[in-house]
py3Dmol code that shows the C-alpha trace and the ligand (Angstrom):
import py3Dmol

protein = """\
ATOM      1  CA  MET A   1      95.176 -55.420 -51.533  1.00  0.00           C
ATOM      2  CA  GLU A   2      96.337 -56.716 -47.938  1.00  0.00           C
ATOM      3  CA  GLU A   3      99.944 -55.604 -49.097  1.00  0.00           C
ATOM      4  CA  ARG A   4      98.575 -51.965 -50.020  1.00  0.00           C
ATOM      5  CA  ILE A   5      96.698 -51.769 -46.681  1.00  0.00           C
ATOM      6  CA  GLY A   6     100.225 -52.736 -44.885  1.00  0.00           C
ATOM      7  CA  GLN A   7     102.088 -50.096 -46.846  1.00  0.00           C
ATOM      8  CA  LEU A   8      99.422 -47.331 -46.182  1.00  0.00           C
ATOM      9  CA  GLY A   9      99.793 -48.147 -42.441  1.00  0.00           C
ATOM     10  CA  THR A  10     103.545 -47.783 -42.299  1.00  0.00           C
ATOM     11  CA  GLU A  11     103.295 -44.487 -44.362  1.00  0.00           C
ATOM     12  CA  ALA A  12     100.488 -43.208 -42.163  1.00  0.00           C
ATOM     13  CA  ARG A  13     102.373 -44.034 -38.912  1.00  0.00           C
ATOM     14  CA  GLY A  14     105.573 -41.996 -40.386  1.00  0.00           C
ATOM     15  CA  ARG A  15     103.431 -39.172 -41.105  1.00  0.00           C
ATOM     16  CA  ILE A  16     101.723 -38.890 -37.899  1.00  0.00           C
ATOM     17  CA  GLU A  17     104.821 -39.205 -36.017  1.00  0.00           C
ATOM     18  CA  GLY A  18     106.349 -36.447 -38.326  1.00  0.00           C
ATOM     19  CA  ALA A  19     103.443 -34.029 -37.838  1.00  0.00           C
ATOM     20  CA  ALA A  20     105.085 -30.639 -36.836  1.00  0.00           C
ATOM     21  CA  ASP A  21     101.924 -29.162 -34.987  1.00  0.00           C
ATOM     22  CA  ALA A  22      98.194 -29.414 -34.530  1.00  0.00           C
ATOM     23  CA  GLU A  23      97.345 -27.911 -37.830  1.00  0.00           C
ATOM     24  CA  ALA A  24      99.467 -30.418 -39.694  1.00  0.00           C
ATOM     25  CA  LEU A  25      97.999 -33.153 -37.695  1.00  0.00           C
ATOM     26  CA  LYS A  26      94.405 -32.201 -38.866  1.00  0.00           C
ATOM     27  CA  THR A  27      95.491 -32.246 -42.355  1.00  0.00           C
ATOM     28  CA  ILE A  28      96.915 -35.647 -42.205  1.00  0.00           C
ATOM     29  CA  GLU A  29      93.947 -36.918 -40.150  1.00  0.00           C
ATOM     30  CA  ARG A  30      91.649 -35.709 -43.121  1.00  0.00           C
ATOM     31  CA  GLU A  31      93.560 -37.183 -45.859  1.00  0.00           C
ATOM     32  CA  LEU A  32      93.783 -40.592 -44.026  1.00  0.00           C
ATOM     33  CA  LEU A  33      90.396 -40.976 -42.581  1.00  0.00           C
ATOM     34  CA  GLY A  34      88.133 -38.209 -44.118  1.00  0.00           C
ATOM     35  CA  LYS A  35      85.461 -38.998 -46.435  1.00  0.00           C
ATOM     36  CA  GLN A  36      87.742 -38.727 -49.577  1.00  0.00           C
ATOM     37  CA  GLY A  37      90.724 -40.139 -47.686  1.00  0.00           C
ATOM     38  CA  VAL A  38      92.689 -43.056 -48.591  1.00  0.00           C
ATOM     39  CA  LEU A  39      91.006 -45.530 -46.007  1.00  0.00           C
ATOM     40  CA  ALA A  40      87.675 -44.692 -47.396  1.00  0.00           C
ATOM     41  CA  GLU A  41      88.939 -45.515 -50.876  1.00  0.00           C
ATOM     42  CA  VAL A  42      90.016 -48.908 -49.708  1.00  0.00           C
ATOM     43  CA  LEU A  43      86.713 -49.490 -48.201  1.00  0.00           C
ATOM     44  CA  ALA A  44      84.803 -48.415 -51.251  1.00  0.00           C
ATOM     45  CA  SER A  45      86.965 -50.917 -53.377  1.00  0.00           C
ATOM     46  CA  ILE A  46      85.753 -53.928 -51.379  1.00  0.00           C
ATOM     47  CA  PRO A  47      82.538 -54.713 -53.350  1.00  0.00           C
ATOM     48  CA  GLY A  48      84.824 -55.358 -56.589  1.00  0.00           C
ATOM     49  CA  LEU A  49      87.154 -57.802 -54.906  1.00  0.00           C
ATOM     50  CA  GLU A  50      86.873 -61.678 -55.057  1.00  0.00           C
ATOM     51  CA  PRO A  51      84.103 -62.702 -52.536  1.00  0.00           C
ATOM     52  CA  ALA A  52      86.660 -64.724 -50.314  1.00  0.00           C
ATOM     53  CA  GLU A  53      89.107 -61.718 -50.175  1.00  0.00           C
ATOM     54  CA  ARG A  54      86.524 -59.466 -48.925  1.00  0.00           C
ATOM     55  CA  PRO A  55      86.278 -60.070 -45.058  1.00  0.00           C
ATOM     56  CA  LEU A  56      89.924 -60.165 -44.714  1.00  0.00           C
ATOM     57  CA  VAL A  57      90.243 -56.667 -46.391  1.00  0.00           C
ATOM     58  CA  GLY A  58      87.351 -55.344 -44.347  1.00  0.00           C
ATOM     59  CA  ARG A  59      88.933 -56.329 -41.055  1.00  0.00           C
ATOM     60  CA  LEU A  60      92.261 -55.099 -41.773  1.00  0.00           C
ATOM     61  CA  ALA A  61      91.128 -51.777 -43.008  1.00  0.00           C
ATOM     62  CA  ASN A  62      89.022 -51.496 -39.987  1.00  0.00           C
ATOM     63  CA  GLU A  63      91.881 -52.532 -37.634  1.00  0.00           C
ATOM     64  CA  LEU A  64      93.932 -49.791 -39.287  1.00  0.00           C
ATOM     65  CA  LYS A  65      91.377 -47.195 -38.963  1.00  0.00           C
ATOM     66  CA  CYS A  66      91.379 -47.952 -35.002  1.00  0.00           C
ATOM     67  CA  GLU A  67      95.148 -47.740 -34.712  1.00  0.00           C
ATOM     68  CA  LEU A  68      95.402 -44.530 -36.488  1.00  0.00           C
ATOM     69  CA  LEU A  69      92.659 -42.986 -34.381  1.00  0.00           C
ATOM     70  CA  GLY A  70      94.618 -43.867 -31.618  1.00  0.00           C
ATOM     71  CA  SER A  71      97.912 -42.553 -32.827  1.00  0.00           C
ATOM     72  CA  LEU A  72      96.525 -39.451 -33.913  1.00  0.00           C
ATOM     73  CA  ALA A  73      95.078 -38.772 -30.382  1.00  0.00           C
ATOM     74  CA  ALA A  74      98.460 -39.754 -28.730  1.00  0.00           C
ATOM     75  CA  ARG A  75     100.453 -37.173 -30.982  1.00  0.00           C
ATOM     76  CA  ARG A  76      97.874 -34.463 -30.425  1.00  0.00           C
ATOM     77  CA  GLU A  77      98.339 -34.930 -26.776  1.00  0.00           C
ATOM     78  CA  ALA A  78     102.140 -35.113 -27.217  1.00  0.00           C
ATOM     79  CA  LEU A  79     102.224 -31.897 -29.039  1.00  0.00           C
ATOM     80  CA  ASP A  80     100.189 -30.141 -26.590  1.00  0.00           C
ATOM     81  CA  GLN A  81     102.679 -31.195 -23.850  1.00  0.00           C
ATOM     82  CA  GLU A  82     105.390 -29.961 -26.016  1.00  0.00           C
ATOM     83  CA  ARG A  83     103.782 -26.452 -26.618  1.00  0.00           C
ATOM     84  CA  LEU A  84     103.160 -26.272 -22.913  1.00  0.00           C
ATOM     85  CA  ALA A  85     106.635 -27.049 -21.910  1.00  0.00           C
ATOM     86  CA  THR A  86     107.927 -24.388 -24.257  1.00  0.00           C
ATOM     87  CA  ASP A  87     105.571 -21.856 -23.070  1.00  0.00           C
ATOM     88  CA  ARG A  88     106.713 -22.550 -19.643  1.00  0.00           C
ATOM     89  CA  ALA A  89     110.267 -22.212 -20.443  1.00  0.00           C
ATOM     90  CA  CYS A  90     109.906 -18.706 -21.501  1.00  0.00           C
ATOM     91  CA  ASP A  91     111.019 -15.917 -19.040  1.00  0.00           C
ATOM     92  CA  ASP A  92     107.431 -14.414 -18.945  1.00  0.00           C
ATOM     93  CA  PHE A  93     105.778 -17.552 -17.742  1.00  0.00           C
ATOM     94  CA  ASP A  94     104.588 -16.975 -14.193  1.00  0.00           C
ATOM     95  CA  PRO A  95     102.816 -19.939 -12.815  1.00  0.00           C
ATOM     96  CA  THR A  96     101.902 -18.048  -9.584  1.00  0.00           C
ATOM     97  CA  LEU A  97      99.665 -15.598 -11.309  1.00  0.00           C
ATOM     98  CA  PRO A  98      95.881 -16.031 -10.347  1.00  0.00           C
ATOM     99  CA  ALA A  99      93.655 -17.191 -13.007  1.00  0.00           C
ATOM    100  CA  ARG A 100      91.577 -14.579 -14.876  1.00  0.00           C
ATOM    101  CA  ARG A 101      88.236 -14.134 -13.284  1.00  0.00           C
ATOM    102  CA  ALA A 102      85.141 -14.420 -15.146  1.00  0.00           C
ATOM    103  CA  VAL A 103      83.387 -10.832 -15.254  1.00  0.00           C
ATOM    104  CA  ARG A 104      80.107 -11.043 -13.515  1.00  0.00           C
ATOM    105  CA  GLY A 105      77.332  -8.562 -14.334  1.00  0.00           C
ATOM    106  CA  SER A 106      75.155  -7.138 -11.923  1.00  0.00           C
ATOM    107  CA  LEU A 107      71.379  -6.041 -11.895  1.00  0.00           C
ATOM    108  CA  HIS A 108      70.426  -2.841 -13.397  1.00  0.00           C
ATOM    109  CA  PRO A 109      69.245  -0.494 -10.706  1.00  0.00           C
ATOM    110  CA  ILE A 110      65.912  -0.134 -12.267  1.00  0.00           C
ATOM    111  CA  THR A 111      65.387  -3.944 -12.209  1.00  0.00           C
ATOM    112  CA  ARG A 112      66.532  -4.071  -8.533  1.00  0.00           C
ATOM    113  CA  VAL A 113      63.910  -1.364  -7.569  1.00  0.00           C
ATOM    114  CA  ARG A 114      61.305  -2.962 -10.030  1.00  0.00           C
ATOM    115  CA  ARG A 115      61.788  -6.290  -8.180  1.00  0.00           C
ATOM    116  CA  LYS A 116      61.120  -4.603  -4.729  1.00  0.00           C
ATOM    117  CA  VAL A 117      58.136  -2.855  -5.987  1.00  0.00           C
ATOM    118  CA  GLU A 118      56.882  -6.035  -7.317  1.00  0.00           C
ATOM    119  CA  ASP A 119      57.687  -7.827  -4.204  1.00  0.00           C
ATOM    120  CA  VAL A 120      55.555  -5.451  -2.083  1.00  0.00           C
ATOM    121  CA  PHE A 121      52.569  -5.816  -4.666  1.00  0.00           C
ATOM    122  CA  THR A 122      52.623  -9.498  -4.723  1.00  0.00           C
ATOM    123  CA  SER A 123      52.727  -9.632  -1.038  1.00  0.00           C
ATOM    124  CA  MET A 124      49.397  -7.724  -1.115  1.00  0.00           C
ATOM    125  CA  GLY A 125      47.881 -10.303  -3.435  1.00  0.00           C
ATOM    126  CA  TYR A 126      48.529  -8.432  -6.898  1.00  0.00           C
ATOM    127  CA  SER A 127      49.417 -10.375 -10.000  1.00  0.00           C
ATOM    128  CA  ILE A 128      52.300  -9.130 -12.258  1.00  0.00           C
ATOM    129  CA  LEU A 129      51.494  -8.642 -15.896  1.00  0.00           C
ATOM    130  CA  GLU A 130      53.286  -7.517 -18.982  1.00  0.00           C
ATOM    131  CA  GLY A 131      51.998  -5.317 -21.921  1.00  0.00           C
ATOM    132  CA  PRO A 132      53.716  -4.801 -25.148  1.00  0.00           C
ATOM    133  CA  GLN A 133      55.804  -1.759 -25.619  1.00  0.00           C
ATOM    134  CA  VAL A 134      54.581  -1.285 -29.144  1.00  0.00           C
ATOM    135  CA  GLU A 135      50.864  -0.698 -28.655  1.00  0.00           C
ATOM    136  CA  LEU A 136      47.889  -0.086 -30.770  1.00  0.00           C
ATOM    137  CA  ASP A 137      46.576   3.435 -30.617  1.00  0.00           C
ATOM    138  CA  TYR A 138      43.388   2.153 -29.465  1.00  0.00           C
ATOM    139  CA  TYR A 139      44.794   0.661 -26.124  1.00  0.00           C
ATOM    140  CA  ASN A 140      47.127   3.550 -25.426  1.00  0.00           C
ATOM    141  CA  PHE A 141      44.703   6.129 -26.251  1.00  0.00           C
ATOM    142  CA  GLN A 142      41.071   5.679 -27.438  1.00  0.00           C
ATOM    143  CA  ALA A 143      39.991   2.964 -24.914  1.00  0.00           C
ATOM    144  CA  LEU A 144      41.470   5.132 -22.264  1.00  0.00           C
ATOM    145  CA  ASN A 145      39.106   8.018 -23.187  1.00  0.00           C
ATOM    146  CA  ILE A 146      41.404   9.865 -25.165  1.00  0.00           C
ATOM    147  CA  PRO A 147      40.159  10.213 -28.721  1.00  0.00           C
ATOM    148  CA  ALA A 148      42.215  11.183 -31.681  1.00  0.00           C
ATOM    149  CA  ASP A 149      41.588  14.888 -31.287  1.00  0.00           C
ATOM    150  CA  HIS A 150      41.826  15.089 -27.506  1.00  0.00           C
ATOM    151  CA  PRO A 151      44.408  17.699 -25.954  1.00  0.00           C
ATOM    152  CA  ALA A 152      45.828  14.839 -23.464  1.00  0.00           C
ATOM    153  CA  ARG A 153      47.422  13.536 -26.599  1.00  0.00           C
ATOM    154  CA  GLU A 154      49.720  16.688 -26.599  1.00  0.00           C
ATOM    155  CA  MET A 155      51.086  15.920 -23.270  1.00  0.00           C
ATOM    156  CA  GLN A 156      51.961  12.382 -24.409  1.00  0.00           C
ATOM    157  CA  ASP A 157      53.657  13.047 -27.638  1.00  0.00           C
ATOM    158  CA  THR A 158      55.370   9.815 -28.947  1.00  0.00           C
ATOM    159  CA  PHE A 159      56.849   8.044 -31.625  1.00  0.00           C
ATOM    160  CA  TYR A 160      54.107   6.784 -34.063  1.00  0.00           C
ATOM    161  CA  CYS A 161      55.257   3.807 -36.152  1.00  0.00           C
ATOM    162  CA  THR A 162      55.155   4.086 -40.065  1.00  0.00           C
ATOM    163  CA  GLY A 163      53.647   1.142 -41.901  1.00  0.00           C
ATOM    164  CA  GLY A 164      50.672  -0.990 -41.357  1.00  0.00           C
ATOM    165  CA  GLY A 165      48.203  -0.512 -38.364  1.00  0.00           C
ATOM    166  CA  ASN A 166      47.981   2.334 -35.807  1.00  0.00           C
ATOM    167  CA  LEU A 167      50.959   1.412 -33.771  1.00  0.00           C
ATOM    168  CA  VAL A 168      52.677   3.696 -31.272  1.00  0.00           C
ATOM    169  CA  MET A 169      55.626   3.162 -28.826  1.00  0.00           C
ATOM    170  CA  ARG A 170      53.195   3.253 -25.599  1.00  0.00           C
ATOM    171  CA  THR A 171      53.470   6.615 -23.735  1.00  0.00           C
ATOM    172  CA  HIS A 172      52.246   5.017 -20.518  1.00  0.00           C
ATOM    173  CA  THR A 173      51.576   1.580 -18.876  1.00  0.00           C
ATOM    174  CA  SER A 174      47.912   2.395 -18.858  1.00  0.00           C
ATOM    175  CA  PRO A 175      47.052   0.238 -21.790  1.00  0.00           C
ATOM    176  CA  VAL A 176      47.780  -2.711 -19.439  1.00  0.00           C
ATOM    177  CA  GLN A 177      44.355  -1.662 -17.636  1.00  0.00           C
ATOM    178  CA  VAL A 178      42.286  -2.043 -20.779  1.00  0.00           C
ATOM    179  CA  ARG A 179      43.994  -5.283 -21.711  1.00  0.00           C
ATOM    180  CA  THR A 180      43.185  -6.739 -18.480  1.00  0.00           C
ATOM    181  CA  MET A 181      39.588  -5.577 -18.428  1.00  0.00           C
ATOM    182  CA  GLU A 182      39.064  -6.926 -21.654  1.00  0.00           C
ATOM    183  CA  ARG A 183      40.237 -10.364 -20.863  1.00  0.00           C
ATOM    184  CA  ALA A 184      38.319 -11.488 -17.746  1.00  0.00           C
ATOM    185  CA  GLU A 185      35.724 -10.674 -15.577  1.00  0.00           C
ATOM    186  CA  PRO A 186      36.736  -8.550 -12.260  1.00  0.00           C
ATOM    187  CA  PRO A 187      37.792  -8.871  -9.547  1.00  0.00           C
ATOM    188  CA  TYR A 188      41.304  -8.326 -10.378  1.00  0.00           C
ATOM    189  CA  ARG A 189      44.484  -6.862  -8.634  1.00  0.00           C
ATOM    190  CA  VAL A 190      47.234  -6.223 -10.916  1.00  0.00           C
ATOM    191  CA  VAL A 191      50.532  -4.337 -11.377  1.00  0.00           C
ATOM    192  CA  SER A 192      52.394  -4.042 -14.507  1.00  0.00           C
ATOM    193  CA  VAL A 193      55.968  -2.456 -14.715  1.00  0.00           C
ATOM    194  CA  GLY A 194      57.608  -1.574 -17.886  1.00  0.00           C
ATOM    195  CA  ARG A 195      59.309   0.850 -20.565  1.00  0.00           C
ATOM    196  CA  VAL A 196      57.397   3.716 -21.858  1.00  0.00           C
ATOM    197  CA  PHE A 197      58.492   6.420 -24.417  1.00  0.00           C
ATOM    198  CA  ARG A 198      57.746   9.870 -25.264  1.00  0.00           C
ATOM    199  CA  LYS A 199      59.139  12.522 -27.378  1.00  0.00           C
ATOM    200  CA  GLU A 200      61.071  14.365 -24.653  1.00  0.00           C
ATOM    201  CA  GLU A 201      63.934  16.737 -24.682  1.00  0.00           C
ATOM    202  CA  GLN A 202      66.559  14.775 -22.509  1.00  0.00           C
ATOM    203  CA  ASP A 203      67.829  16.617 -19.287  1.00  0.00           C
ATOM    204  CA  ALA A 204      68.713  15.346 -15.858  1.00  0.00           C
ATOM    205  CA  THR A 205      65.141  14.390 -14.912  1.00  0.00           C
ATOM    206  CA  HIS A 206      63.845  13.540 -18.444  1.00  0.00           C
ATOM    207  CA  ASP A 207      64.471  11.034 -20.948  1.00  0.00           C
ATOM    208  CA  HIS A 208      62.716   9.699 -24.000  1.00  0.00           C
ATOM    209  CA  THR A 209      62.726   6.233 -22.578  1.00  0.00           C
ATOM    210  CA  PHE A 210      61.684   5.587 -19.067  1.00  0.00           C
ATOM    211  CA  HIS A 211      59.717   3.138 -16.913  1.00  0.00           C
ATOM    212  CA  GLN A 212      56.324   3.078 -15.160  1.00  0.00           C
ATOM    213  CA  VAL A 213      54.470   0.945 -12.775  1.00  0.00           C
ATOM    214  CA  GLU A 214      50.781   0.699 -13.157  1.00  0.00           C
ATOM    215  CA  GLY A 215      48.280  -0.544 -10.798  1.00  0.00           C
ATOM    216  CA  LEU A 216      44.708  -1.586 -11.454  1.00  0.00           C
ATOM    217  CA  VAL A 217      42.225  -2.881  -8.891  1.00  0.00           C
ATOM    218  CA  VAL A 218      38.591  -3.536  -9.857  1.00  0.00           C
ATOM    219  CA  GLY A 219      35.987  -5.286  -7.566  1.00  0.00           C
ATOM    220  CA  GLU A 220      32.808  -4.700  -5.544  1.00  0.00           C
ATOM    221  CA  ASP A 221      33.122  -1.738  -3.193  1.00  0.00           C
ATOM    222  CA  VAL A 222      36.583  -0.724  -4.212  1.00  0.00           C
ATOM    223  CA  THR A 223      37.013   2.834  -2.810  1.00  0.00           C
ATOM    224  CA  ALA A 224      39.408   5.547  -3.180  1.00  0.00           C
ATOM    225  CA  GLY A 225      40.407   4.952   0.496  1.00  0.00           C
ATOM    226  CA  HIS A 226      41.783   1.559  -0.415  1.00  0.00           C
ATOM    227  CA  LEU A 227      43.661   3.333  -3.307  1.00  0.00           C
ATOM    228  CA  ILE A 228      45.545   5.754  -1.055  1.00  0.00           C
ATOM    229  CA  GLY A 229      46.061   3.134   1.796  1.00  0.00           C
ATOM    230  CA  THR A 230      47.674   0.861  -0.818  1.00  0.00           C
ATOM    231  CA  LEU A 231      50.019   3.648  -1.985  1.00  0.00           C
ATOM    232  CA  ARG A 232      50.976   4.759   1.578  1.00  0.00           C
ATOM    233  CA  ALA A 233      51.764   1.305   2.569  1.00  0.00           C
ATOM    234  CA  LEU A 234      53.997   0.872  -0.575  1.00  0.00           C
ATOM    235  CA  LEU A 235      55.830   3.837   0.284  1.00  0.00           C
ATOM    236  CA  ALA A 236      56.283   2.738   3.837  1.00  0.00           C
ATOM    237  CA  ARG A 237      57.804  -0.542   2.535  1.00  0.00           C
ATOM    238  CA  LEU A 238      60.073   0.977   0.030  1.00  0.00           C
ATOM    239  CA  PHE A 239      61.439   3.822   2.448  1.00  0.00           C
ATOM    240  CA  GLY A 240      61.395   1.785   5.532  1.00  0.00           C
ATOM    241  CA  ARG A 241      59.170   4.157   7.510  1.00  0.00           C
ATOM    242  CA  GLU A 242      55.688   6.109   7.233  1.00  0.00           C
ATOM    243  CA  LEU A 243      55.954   9.187   4.966  1.00  0.00           C
ATOM    244  CA  ASP A 244      53.435  11.999   4.986  1.00  0.00           C
ATOM    245  CA  THR A 245      51.462  12.319   1.768  1.00  0.00           C
ATOM    246  CA  ARG A 246      49.120  14.728   0.261  1.00  0.00           C
ATOM    247  CA  LEU A 247      46.423  14.332  -2.370  1.00  0.00           C
ATOM    248  CA  ARG A 248      45.750  17.218  -5.139  1.00  0.00           C
ATOM    249  CA  PRO A 249      43.184  16.961  -7.844  1.00  0.00           C
ATOM    250  CA  GLY A 250      44.793  15.967 -11.202  1.00  0.00           C
ATOM    251  CA  TYR A 251      43.344  15.235 -14.554  1.00  0.00           C
ATOM    252  CA  PHE A 252      43.661  12.060 -16.510  1.00  0.00           C
ATOM    253  CA  PRO A 253      40.928  11.371 -19.094  1.00  0.00           C
ATOM    254  CA  PHE A 254      40.726   7.642 -17.720  1.00  0.00           C
ATOM    255  CA  VAL A 255      39.997   8.265 -14.050  1.00  0.00           C
ATOM    256  CA  GLU A 256      37.262  10.319 -12.352  1.00  0.00           C
ATOM    257  CA  PRO A 257      37.813  11.669  -9.981  1.00  0.00           C
ATOM    258  CA  GLY A 258      41.437  11.751 -10.553  1.00  0.00           C
ATOM    259  CA  PHE A 259      44.455  12.910  -8.398  1.00  0.00           C
ATOM    260  CA  GLU A 260      48.017  13.438  -7.792  1.00  0.00           C
ATOM    261  CA  LEU A 261      49.569  12.104  -4.877  1.00  0.00           C
ATOM    262  CA  ASP A 262      52.802  13.918  -3.236  1.00  0.00           C
ATOM    263  CA  VAL A 263      55.079  12.474  -0.873  1.00  0.00           C
ATOM    264  CA  ARG A 264      56.982  14.364   1.844  1.00  0.00           C
ATOM    265  CA  CYS A 265      60.593  14.390   0.902  1.00  0.00           C
ATOM    266  CA  PRO A 266      62.348  11.737   2.773  1.00  0.00           C
ATOM    267  CA  PHE A 267      65.694  13.563   2.560  1.00  0.00           C
ATOM    268  CA  CYS A 268      65.086  16.704   4.180  1.00  0.00           C
ATOM    269  CA  GLU A 269      62.915  18.766   6.852  1.00  0.00           C
ATOM    270  CA  ASP A 270      62.850  22.103   5.123  1.00  0.00           C
ATOM    271  CA  GLY A 271      63.828  21.937   1.395  1.00  0.00           C
ATOM    272  CA  CYS A 272      66.656  20.361  -0.569  1.00  0.00           C
ATOM    273  CA  ARG A 273      67.765  19.649  -4.210  1.00  0.00           C
ATOM    274  CA  VAL A 274      65.558  16.381  -4.437  1.00  0.00           C
ATOM    275  CA  CYS A 275      62.222  18.064  -3.654  1.00  0.00           C
ATOM    276  CA  SER A 276      63.167  21.403  -5.378  1.00  0.00           C
ATOM    277  CA  ARG A 277      63.010  23.048  -1.826  1.00  0.00           C
ATOM    278  CA  THR A 278      59.304  22.276  -1.523  1.00  0.00           C
ATOM    279  CA  THR A 279      59.399  19.396   0.724  1.00  0.00           C
ATOM    280  CA  TRP A 280      57.084  17.495  -1.292  1.00  0.00           C
ATOM    281  CA  ILE A 281      57.728  15.252  -4.268  1.00  0.00           C
ATOM    282  CA  GLU A 282      55.254  14.383  -7.048  1.00  0.00           C
ATOM    283  CA  PHE A 283      54.931  10.559  -6.896  1.00  0.00           C
ATOM    284  CA  CYS A 284      51.915   9.256  -8.530  1.00  0.00           C
ATOM    285  CA  GLY A 285      48.883   9.797 -10.685  1.00  0.00           C
ATOM    286  CA  LEU A 286      45.657   8.010  -9.622  1.00  0.00           C
ATOM    287  CA  GLY A 287      42.026   7.885  -9.509  1.00  0.00           C
ATOM    288  CA  MET A 288      38.743   5.869  -9.918  1.00  0.00           C
ATOM    289  CA  VAL A 289      38.421   4.012 -13.040  1.00  0.00           C
ATOM    290  CA  HIS A 290      36.214   6.258 -15.547  1.00  0.00           C
ATOM    291  CA  PRO A 291      32.992   4.612 -16.623  1.00  0.00           C
ATOM    292  CA  ARG A 292      33.869   5.042 -20.278  1.00  0.00           C
ATOM    293  CA  VAL A 293      36.950   2.943 -19.682  1.00  0.00           C
ATOM    294  CA  PHE A 294      34.756   0.300 -18.204  1.00  0.00           C
ATOM    295  CA  ALA A 295      32.483   0.669 -21.074  1.00  0.00           C
ATOM    296  CA  ALA A 296      35.046   0.140 -23.646  1.00  0.00           C
ATOM    297  CA  SER A 297      35.942  -3.251 -22.117  1.00  0.00           C
ATOM    298  CA  ASP A 298      32.289  -4.143 -21.235  1.00  0.00           C
ATOM    299  CA  VAL A 299      32.859  -4.064 -17.416  1.00  0.00           C
ATOM    300  CA  ASP A 300      29.563  -3.638 -15.569  1.00  0.00           C
ATOM    301  CA  ALA A 301      29.990  -0.149 -14.036  1.00  0.00           C
ATOM    302  CA  GLU A 302      26.978  -0.546 -11.960  1.00  0.00           C
ATOM    303  CA  ARG A 303      28.356  -3.638 -10.204  1.00  0.00           C
ATOM    304  CA  TYR A 304      32.145  -2.641 -10.143  1.00  0.00           C
ATOM    305  CA  THR A 305      34.168   0.060  -9.095  1.00  0.00           C
ATOM    306  CA  GLY A 306      37.926   0.264  -9.493  1.00  0.00           C
ATOM    307  CA  PHE A 307      40.995   2.330  -8.963  1.00  0.00           C
ATOM    308  CA  ALA A 308      44.255   2.749 -10.929  1.00  0.00           C
ATOM    309  CA  PHE A 309      47.438   4.551 -10.387  1.00  0.00           C
ATOM    310  CA  GLY A 310      50.667   5.146 -12.494  1.00  0.00           C
ATOM    311  CA  PHE A 311      53.947   6.229 -11.316  1.00  0.00           C
ATOM    312  CA  GLY A 312      57.580   6.477 -12.730  1.00  0.00           C
ATOM    313  CA  LEU A 313      60.001   3.925 -11.695  1.00  0.00           C
ATOM    314  CA  ASP A 314      63.083   6.011 -12.706  1.00  0.00           C
ATOM    315  CA  ARG A 315      62.606   8.865 -10.238  1.00  0.00           C
ATOM    316  CA  LEU A 316      62.047   6.393  -7.562  1.00  0.00           C
ATOM    317  CA  THR A 317      65.122   4.501  -8.156  1.00  0.00           C
ATOM    318  CA  MET A 318      67.050   7.698  -8.123  1.00  0.00           C
ATOM    319  CA  MET A 319      65.550   8.593  -4.882  1.00  0.00           C
ATOM    320  CA  LEU A 320      66.229   4.986  -3.506  1.00  0.00           C
ATOM    321  CA  LEU A 321      69.544   4.725  -4.574  1.00  0.00           C
ATOM    322  CA  GLY A 322      70.928   8.330  -4.518  1.00  0.00           C
ATOM    323  CA  ILE A 323      71.289   8.748  -8.308  1.00  0.00           C
ATOM    324  CA  ASP A 324      71.405  12.181  -9.617  1.00  0.00           C
ATOM    325  CA  ASP A 325      70.781  11.992 -13.449  1.00  0.00           C
ATOM    326  CA  VAL A 326      68.118   9.725 -15.195  1.00  0.00           C
ATOM    327  CA  ARG A 327      70.565   9.720 -18.249  1.00  0.00           C
ATOM    328  CA  HIS A 328      72.914   7.236 -16.441  1.00  0.00           C
ATOM    329  CA  PHE A 329      69.990   4.634 -16.872  1.00  0.00           C
ATOM    330  CA  MET A 330      70.158   4.182 -20.421  1.00  0.00           C
ATOM    331  CA  ALA A 331      73.829   5.109 -20.969  1.00  0.00           C
ATOM    332  CA  GLY A 332      75.004   1.536 -20.746  1.00  0.00           C
ATOM    333  CA  ASP A 333      78.307   2.822 -18.994  1.00  0.00           C
ATOM    334  CA  LEU A 334      79.855   0.268 -16.810  1.00  0.00           C
ATOM    335  CA  ARG A 335      81.379   2.437 -14.407  1.00  0.00           C
ATOM    336  CA  PHE A 336      77.830   3.593 -13.415  1.00  0.00           C
ATOM    337  CA  LEU A 337      76.248   0.055 -13.584  1.00  0.00           C
ATOM    338  CA  GLU A 338      79.161  -1.705 -11.507  1.00  0.00           C
ATOM    339  CA  GLN A 339      78.194   0.449  -8.584  1.00  0.00           C
ATOM    340  CA  PHE A 340      75.092  -1.586  -7.863  1.00  0.00           C
TER     341      PHE A 340
END
"""
ligand_1 = """\
12
LIG
N 49.059 7.077 -17.212
C 49.155 8.217 -16.327
C 50.513 9.009 -16.828
O 51.228 8.544 -17.534
C 49.527 8.090 -15.076
C 48.203 7.413 -14.390
C 47.908 6.111 -14.303
C 47.012 8.232 -13.857
C 46.766 5.674 -13.497
C 45.986 7.989 -13.204
C 46.017 6.473 -13.143
O 50.771 10.257 -16.814
"""
view = py3Dmol.view(width=600, height=400)
view.addModel(protein, "pdb")
view.setStyle({"model": 0}, {"cartoon": {"style": "trace"}})
view.addModel(ligand_1, "xyz")
view.setStyle({"model": 1}, {"stick": {}})
view.zoomTo()
view.show()
């Protein structure tokens, strides 16, 4: 057996030395040291040997294995060096070329403005919450005082999911209001930013997928004054100066009274493209939480009052970053995204 091991060694050394490339070396390694390799065979035969012979054969086999591992590694290194030397000898090898740079992505413009908005609200003591994008009909509509036959559903036509349950792609972030009120006793001060979906014809200002910011504050003695002050403070922080606002009555089934807040166009004095020549920009839906919404979540409407607001993040991002078409946001075109 010792003789056989010696012979194996000589053979193996020759083969390793003669390997022409990394591929060939791999095959040789497998045949020598692999699970079905020749060395494994030798080791497997040990139990059948004379007891006196076993330790010696075991030792020799292991020594050979270590040696071969060493020469395999050395040969691999030598082959690598050879290949490099050949490459360098070629005419088109230019060692002065800079290394290829790793491509770094950048934050999506919506994400940047989202973070800005969240920072402002966190500084005012709000918590940031997330809600599901695929929502139960109950949270998206019913608990918000929009029963199945309510005309408000018409304005928020969406994608209904087939299969089990009454699931819809949420049409607004307002379901987060209900999920919040259901979970805990007031007071709370929360903001939720996320994707919403509607069945819209796409054009420069409408997309089927867009983003909203929802706010909800409930507590004792929360008033509409707090609501308007909060939104004005937000606008001032975002645009770096105080902007005029105006309040119009607005209808949303889950608030009473309900309003719409317009902001004076930050880009012009007497009308421009952004404000459609009106000098006002519709910014936000808002109002005081409707008693029916409180009731649906078992919040005591005698004791607490609250306000809610919701605005689109896409249009705000367009205004803050000077973008002229919402469709850019979802197009995934790097020429657009790399500019931010
Ligand atoms: N969810 C409303 C919409 O998408 C906006 C809104 C939110 C209005 C909160 C009032 C209060 O149109």
